[in-house]
C-alpha positions as CSV (number, residue, x, y, z in Angstrom):
1,M,-82.5,-86.8,-15.1
2,K,-84.5,-89.0,-12.7
3,P,-84.4,-88.4,-8.7
4,S,-83.0,-90.6,-6.9
5,Q,-84.9,-93.2,-5.1
6,P,-84.8,-93.7,-1.4
7,S,-82.6,-96.8,-0.2
8,T,-84.3,-99.4,1.2
9,L,-83.0,-98.4,4.6
10,G,-84.5,-94.5,3.9
11,R,-87.8,-96.4,2.7
12,A,-87.6,-98.5,6.1
13,L,-86.6,-95.8,8.4
14,R,-89.6,-93.6,7.3
15,G,-92.2,-96.4,7.3
16,F,-91.0,-97.3,11.1
17,F,-91.7,-93.9,12.3
18,T,-94.3,-92.7,10.1
19,D,-96.5,-95.9,10.2
20,Y,-95.3,-98.9,12.4
21,L,-94.3,-97.0,15.7
22,P,-97.3,-94.7,15.9
23,N,-100.3,-96.2,14.1
24,Q,-99.7,-100.1,14.4
25,R,-98.2,-99.7,17.4
26,A,-99.5,-96.4,18.8
27,M,-96.3,-95.4,20.5
28,S,-96.4,-92.4,22.4
29,P,-94.5,-88.8,21.5
30,H,-91.6,-90.3,23.9
31,T,-91.3,-93.2,22.9
32,L,-90.8,-92.0,19.0
33,Q,-88.6,-89.5,20.4
34,S,-86.4,-91.8,22.5
35,Y,-86.1,-94.8,19.0
36,R,-85.8,-91.5,17.1
37,D,-82.6,-90.4,19.2
38,S,-81.4,-94.2,19.6
39,I,-81.4,-94.7,15.7
40,K,-79.6,-91.3,14.8
41,L,-76.8,-92.5,17.2
42,L,-76.9,-95.5,15.7
43,L,-76.4,-94.1,12.2
44,Q,-73.7,-91.6,12.7
45,F,-71.7,-93.8,14.6
46,V,-71.9,-96.4,11.7
47,A,-71.2,-93.4,9.2
48,G,-68.6,-91.8,11.2
49,K,-67.0,-88.5,10.6
50,R,-66.3,-89.4,6.4
51,E,-69.9,-90.5,5.9
52,D,-72.8,-89.5,4.9
53,P,-75.7,-91.6,7.4
54,S,-78.2,-91.4,3.8
55,G,-75.9,-93.5,1.9
56,L,-75.7,-96.4,4.6
57,T,-77.7,-100.1,3.7
58,P,-79.0,-102.1,6.1
59,E,-75.7,-104.3,5.4
60,M,-73.6,-101.9,6.5
61,I,-75.1,-102.1,10.2
62,T,-73.5,-105.2,11.1
63,V,-73.5,-106.8,14.3
64,E,-70.1,-106.2,15.4
65,R,-70.7,-102.0,14.4
66,I,-73.7,-102.0,16.4
67,T,-71.9,-104.3,19.2
68,A,-68.7,-101.6,18.8
69,F,-71.6,-98.5,18.7
70,L,-73.5,-100.4,22.2
71,H,-69.8,-100.1,23.7
72,H,-69.1,-96.7,22.5
73,L,-72.6,-95.7,24.3
74,E,-70.8,-96.5,27.9
75,T,-67.3,-95.5,27.6
76,G,-67.4,-92.7,25.0
77,R,-70.7,-91.2,26.6
78,H,-70.4,-92.5,29.5
79,N,-73.7,-93.6,29.5
80,Q,-75.0,-96.4,31.9
81,S,-76.3,-99.7,31.4
82,A,-79.7,-99.4,31.7
83,T,-79.6,-96.2,28.8
84,R,-77.4,-99.1,26.9
85,N,-80.2,-101.1,26.7
86,V,-82.8,-98.5,25.6
87,R,-80.9,-97.9,22.8
88,L,-80.5,-101.7,22.0
89,S,-84.3,-102.0,22.5
90,A,-85.0,-99.5,19.8
91,V,-82.2,-101.3,17.5
92,H,-83.9,-104.4,17.9
93,S,-87.6,-102.9,17.1
94,F,-86.3,-101.6,14.1
95,F,-84.9,-104.7,12.9
96,R,-88.7,-106.7,13.6
97,Y,-89.4,-104.0,11.4
98,M,-87.2,-104.6,8.5
99,A,-87.4,-108.3,8.7
100,R,-91.0,-107.6,8.4
101,E,-91.2,-105.3,5.6
102,N,-88.1,-106.7,3.6
103,P,-87.4,-110.8,3.5
104,E,-84.1,-110.1,2.1
105,C,-82.9,-108.6,5.6
106,V,-84.6,-112.1,7.9
107,R,-81.1,-113.3,8.2
108,Q,-79.2,-110.0,9.3
109,A,-82.4,-109.1,11.5
110,Q,-82.1,-112.3,13.4
111,C,-78.5,-111.8,14.4
112,V,-79.2,-107.9,15.6
113,L,-81.4,-109.6,17.5
114,S,-79.8,-112.2,19.0
115,I,-77.4,-109.3,20.6
116,P,-78.4,-109.6,24.5
117,F,-79.2,-106.9,27.2
118,K,-77.0,-106.2,29.4
119,R,-77.7,-106.9,33.3
120,T,-78.2,-104.0,34.9
121,S,-76.9,-102.8,38.5
122,T,-79.6,-101.6,41.2
123,R,-79.3,-98.5,43.0
124,E,-80.8,-97.6,46.5
125,I,-83.9,-95.6,45.3
126,Q,-83.3,-91.8,46.5
127,H,-85.9,-89.8,48.2
128,L,-86.0,-87.0,50.6
129,D,-87.7,-87.0,54.3
130,F,-90.3,-85.2,55.2
131,N,-88.8,-82.4,56.9
132,E,-86.3,-82.4,53.4
133,I,-89.5,-81.7,51.2
134,H,-90.5,-78.6,53.8
135,A,-87.5,-77.8,53.6
136,V,-86.9,-77.7,49.7
137,I,-90.1,-76.1,49.2
138,A,-89.4,-73.3,52.0
139,A,-86.3,-72.2,50.2
140,T,-88.5,-71.1,47.1
141,D,-89.8,-67.1,47.2
142,R,-92.8,-66.2,46.0
143,T,-91.7,-62.3,45.7
144,Q,-88.7,-63.1,43.3
145,A,-89.2,-63.7,39.5
146,N,-90.6,-67.7,38.7
147,G,-90.8,-68.0,43.2
148,L,-94.6,-69.4,42.8
149,R,-93.8,-71.3,39.4
150,D,-91.7,-73.0,41.4
151,R,-93.2,-73.6,44.6
152,A,-96.6,-74.8,43.0
153,L,-93.9,-76.9,40.6
154,L,-92.3,-78.6,43.7
155,S,-95.6,-78.9,45.6
156,L,-97.6,-80.4,42.9
157,M,-94.6,-83.2,42.3
158,F,-94.3,-84.2,45.7
159,N,-98.0,-83.9,46.2
160,T,-98.7,-86.4,43.0
161,G,-96.0,-88.0,42.6
162,A,-96.6,-87.2,39.3
163,R,-93.8,-88.0,36.4
164,V,-91.6,-85.7,35.1
165,S,-93.5,-85.7,31.5
166,E,-96.5,-85.8,33.0
167,I,-96.1,-82.3,34.8
168,V,-94.1,-80.4,31.9
169,G,-97.1,-81.5,29.5
170,L,-99.7,-80.3,31.8
171,Q,-102.5,-78.1,31.0
172,A,-105.1,-75.2,32.7
173,S,-107.4,-77.5,31.4
174,D,-106.4,-80.9,33.2
175,L,-106.3,-78.9,36.3
176,R,-110.5,-78.8,38.7
177,L,-109.6,-76.7,41.5
178,A,-113.1,-76.7,42.7
179,S,-113.7,-78.1,46.1
180,P,-112.6,-80.9,46.2
181,P,-109.3,-80.4,43.7
182,N,-107.9,-82.7,41.9
183,V,-105.4,-83.1,38.8
184,L,-105.5,-85.3,35.3
185,L,-102.6,-86.6,34.8
186,R,-101.8,-88.6,31.7
187,G,-98.8,-90.9,31.8
188,K,-96.8,-93.9,30.0
189,G,-99.0,-95.5,27.4
190,R,-101.3,-92.7,26.9
191,K,-102.7,-94.1,30.5
192,E,-104.8,-91.7,32.7
193,R,-105.3,-91.0,36.2
194,T,-106.8,-88.3,38.6
195,C,-105.2,-87.7,41.5
196,P,-106.6,-85.4,44.2
197,L,-104.6,-82.3,45.5
198,W,-104.1,-80.6,48.9
199,P,-106.1,-77.4,49.5
200,E,-102.8,-75.6,49.9
201,T,-101.6,-77.4,46.5
202,A,-104.6,-76.1,45.1
203,A,-104.2,-72.8,46.2
204,L,-100.4,-72.2,45.0
205,L,-102.1,-73.3,41.3
206,R,-104.9,-70.9,41.5
207,A,-103.0,-68.1,42.1
208,L,-100.1,-69.5,39.6
209,M,-103.0,-69.4,37.4
210,E,-104.2,-65.8,38.2
211,Q,-100.6,-64.7,37.8
212,Q,-100.6,-66.1,34.2
213,G,-104.4,-64.6,33.8
214,V,-105.0,-68.0,32.0
215,T,-109.0,-70.0,33.2
216,S,-109.3,-73.7,33.6
217,S,-110.9,-73.8,30.5
218,R,-107.8,-73.3,28.4
219,L,-105.2,-75.4,26.4
220,V,-102.6,-73.9,28.3
221,P,-99.2,-75.4,29.6
222,I,-99.1,-74.0,33.2
223,F,-95.2,-74.1,33.9
224,L,-93.8,-71.8,31.4
225,N,-90.0,-71.0,31.4
226,H,-88.4,-67.0,31.4
227,R,-89.3,-66.9,27.4
228,G,-92.9,-68.0,27.9
229,A,-92.1,-71.4,26.4
230,P,-93.4,-74.8,28.1
231,L,-90.8,-75.8,30.6
232,T,-88.6,-78.8,29.6
233,R,-87.6,-81.9,31.7
234,F,-83.9,-80.4,32.1
235,G,-85.4,-77.3,33.1
236,V,-87.5,-79.1,35.9
237,R,-84.1,-80.4,37.1
238,L,-82.5,-77.4,37.3
239,V,-85.5,-75.7,39.5
240,L,-84.7,-78.8,41.7
241,K,-81.0,-78.4,41.4
242,K,-81.3,-74.9,43.0
243,Y,-83.6,-75.1,46.0
244,V,-81.9,-78.6,47.0
245,R,-78.9,-76.7,47.5
246,K,-80.5,-73.6,49.1
247,A,-82.2,-76.1,51.2
248,S,-79.1,-77.8,52.5
249,E,-78.0,-74.9,54.4
250,Q,-81.0,-75.9,56.5
251,Q,-80.6,-79.2,56.2
252,P,-76.9,-80.7,55.5
253,S,-78.8,-84.1,54.8
254,L,-79.2,-83.2,51.2
255,K,-75.8,-82.9,50.3
256,R,-75.1,-86.3,50.7
257,K,-78.2,-87.6,48.2
258,R,-77.7,-87.7,44.4
259,L,-81.5,-85.9,43.6
260,H,-83.3,-85.7,40.4
261,P,-87.2,-84.8,39.6
262,H,-87.5,-88.7,39.4
263,S,-87.3,-88.7,43.5
264,L,-90.1,-86.2,44.7
265,R,-92.1,-89.5,42.9
266,H,-90.1,-91.6,45.2
267,S,-91.1,-89.2,47.8
268,A,-94.2,-89.2,47.5
269,A,-94.7,-92.9,47.6
270,I,-92.5,-93.4,51.1
271,H,-95.0,-90.3,52.2
272,L,-97.6,-92.0,51.4
273,L,-96.5,-95.6,52.6
274,R,-95.3,-94.4,56.0
275,S,-98.8,-92.3,56.6
276,G,-101.0,-95.7,56.3
277,V,-101.6,-95.9,52.8
278,D,-101.7,-99.5,51.7
279,I,-100.1,-100.6,48.6
280,S,-102.5,-100.7,46.1
281,T,-103.9,-97.3,46.5
282,I,-100.2,-96.3,45.8
283,A,-100.0,-97.9,42.6
284,H,-103.0,-96.3,41.1
285,W,-102.0,-93.0,43.0
286,L,-98.4,-93.5,40.9
287,G,-99.9,-94.9,37.9
288,H,-98.0,-98.0,38.3
289,A,-99.4,-100.9,35.6
290,S,-98.0,-103.5,38.7
291,L,-97.7,-103.9,42.0
292,N,-94.5,-105.2,41.6
293,T,-93.2,-101.6,41.0
294,T,-94.7,-100.1,44.2
295,N,-93.7,-103.3,45.8
296,R,-89.8,-102.0,45.8
297,Y,-90.7,-99.1,48.2
298,L,-91.8,-101.4,50.7
299,T,-87.8,-102.3,50.8
300,I,-86.3,-98.8,50.9
301,D,-88.3,-97.7,53.9
302,L,-85.8,-96.9,56.4
303,E,-87.7,-95.8,59.1
304,A,-90.0,-99.2,59.3
305,K,-87.0,-101.0,58.8
306,R,-85.2,-99.3,62.4
307,E,-89.2,-100.3,63.9
308,A,-88.8,-103.8,62.9
309,L,-85.6,-103.9,64.3
310,E,-86.8,-102.2,67.3
311,K,-89.4,-104.9,67.8
312,A,-87.7,-108.0,66.7
313,Q,-85.3,-109.7,69.6
314,P,-82.0,-110.3,68.6
315,L,-81.5,-113.6,67.3
316,L,-78.3,-114.1,69.0
317,I,-78.9,-112.9,72.4
318,K,-81.4,-115.3,74.8
319,H,-82.1,-115.0,78.4
320,G,-79.4,-112.2,78.6
321,R,-76.3,-114.3,77.0
322,Q,-75.2,-115.0,74.2
323,Q,-75.7,-118.0,72.6
324,N,-72.5,-120.5,71.8
325,W,-72.3,-122.3,68.8
326,R,-71.3,-126.3,69.7
327,K,-70.5,-128.6,67.3
328,N,-72.8,-130.9,66.9
329,P,-72.3,-134.5,65.6
330,D,-75.4,-134.6,63.8
331,L,-74.6,-132.0,61.1
332,I,-78.3,-132.3,59.6
333,A,-80.0,-132.5,63.3
334,W,-78.5,-128.8,63.8
335,L,-79.2,-128.0,60.4
336,E,-83.1,-128.2,60.9
337,S,-82.6,-126.7,64.4
338,L,-81.3,-123.4,63.2
C-alpha cells in the first residue's frame, strides 16, 4: 500500500515555514513562531472539534471562515484589535505564498487578501517616573534567592531600554564589562546595536556572572529561572509584577498604572528625553528603524507639557482681563483675526 501523499495545503505549509520564511524572506525565529501560532489557531478553528486539521484542503479555508476566526479572536479569546491584525498578517502572507506556488489558488488568495485590517485605538503609553523606577529596583533583595538576578535584570532593562526579547536572549559573550562597559543587543530584523552601561549596572552584571560561575567569553544565557533554563518573556513579566507590587507600598502611584516589561523601555526613553538627549540619539539607543516611532515619546512627556503650560500665556487672558467674544458681522475678518 502506497503511503498517502501530503495534501496541497500540507505541502504549502511545509514550504512556507521551512523555505520561504526562513530562507527567502530571512524572517527571524520570533516572526516564525508568531506566524506558526497564527496559522495553527486558524487551522484548529476551521477544523473544529470533530475534524482533524491535517485533513483540511485550501478550499475549506474560505473568506467567511477566516472572518469568523478573526471575530472569534476578539470575542472568544478576548484579543485586542492589534493582535487580530497580527494574526491576519500571517494569513495574508501564507496566501500570497499559496498563490505563487499553486496557480489554481490565485482567485481564493485574492479574496483572502481583500480582508482588511482593523483600525486600532492608541492607548496612552504607560511608563514609570524616575522615583518609581528607583523604588522598583530598590524593592529587590540581594540576600534572597534570585535577588541579585532580579536587580541586575531590572537595572539593565531601564539602563538600555531593551526589548524583553533582547534581554532573554542575552548571552555572557554579549557583555563588555571592562571600562567603558557596554552590551551588544540583537533587535528586530537581526539588527545589532551597542548600548553603554552605567557603572552600577555593570557591577551588578559582573556580580551575577561571578555568582553563576561564567565568564564573558562563554555563549551561555545571562538570566536563568529557578530550573536553570533561560528566563522567558513571561518570567520577566512575573519578576516586574512582583517588585511593582512591593514598591507600590512606597510609591502608591504604581497601583494606578498598567505596567509590563515594555514599560521599562518606555521609561528609559522618557528618562533620556528629560535628560536632554536628542531624539536621534534616543532612536539609535532603542534600535528604532524610524524617527517617527521615537517621536511619540515627545507627546507623552507630561512634565515637559507642564513646563510649556507655565511658560505660555493663557489664550483667554489679556492684560489681566478675560476677552469677551463679540459678534463680528464680517465672519471672514473675524476668522483671520484668530
